[in-house]
N, C-alpha and C positions, 0 to 999 in steps of 0.2 A: 163570585167575581172578586170579592175582597181578598181571596187567597192567591190571586195572581193568574187566574185562567184567562184565556183570550176570548173564549166563547163557550156558552152552555146551551144545550137544546134537549128536548124531550121527544121521544118517539113512542107512539102507541103501538103495542105489540100484543100478540096472543100467546099465552103460555100453554103448557100441556093441559088437557082437559078443557080447552077453550076458555081459560081464565084470562080476563083482560089485565094488562099491566102497562106500566110506563117505564121505558128504558132511558135513563139519562145519558147524555153524551157530553164530553168535555174536550175542548181543544186547548192545548197548552204547549209551551216550549219543552223540548226534550230534557232540558236541565231541571225543569220543575216536575217532571212526571213522577218520580219516586216520592217526592214530598206530598204531592196532591193525591196519589194513590193511597199513601198512608193515612192522610187526613180523611179520605172517603171511607176507608175501612174502619177508622175510629169513630166517625160521626154517623154511621148508618148501620143497619142490621145486616148488610150484605156480607157474605163470607168470601167473596172473590171478585176480581175485576179482570176484564180483558183489555190489554193494552195493544194499541196498533200504532206503529210509527209510520208517518207519511212525510213526504217532502213537499216543500212549498216554494213556488217561484213567485217572486215579487218584482213588479216593474218599478223603476225609479220614478220618483215624483218630484216636481219642482213647482214652486209657486211664483207667479208673476202678477203684474197689474196691467190691465188693459184699459185704455182711455175710451170712454163712451160719451155721447152727447149729454148724458145724465151724470157724468162723473166717473171716477175710477172704479173698476170692478176687479176683484180677485179672480184669478184664473189658475186652475191646476193643469200642469202639463205632464203627460205620461211619456216616459222615455224608455226605449228598448234599444240596446246596442248603441247608445249615444245619439239616437235619432228620436225626435219628437213624433209620436205616432197618434196622439189624441190630445184634445183640449177639452176641458169642461169647466 
């Protein structure tokens, strides 16, 4: 995470001859992919990596304050196409 990745996860897999293994996954910005791939190759015994580019759609978020009988509470608003579609 210190290298600038957005998320890291591990998936249990079976290799050939039923050998158990763990496959790491990393989510990062496209601009960081080459640097992080190089770092992974340097810091581990692996000889190769598979890179997959995906697109991400992100809703706009806004923060506001709602008054309650117990005082003000922060509220997150989710906006899509300029319209508020959810509050949390």
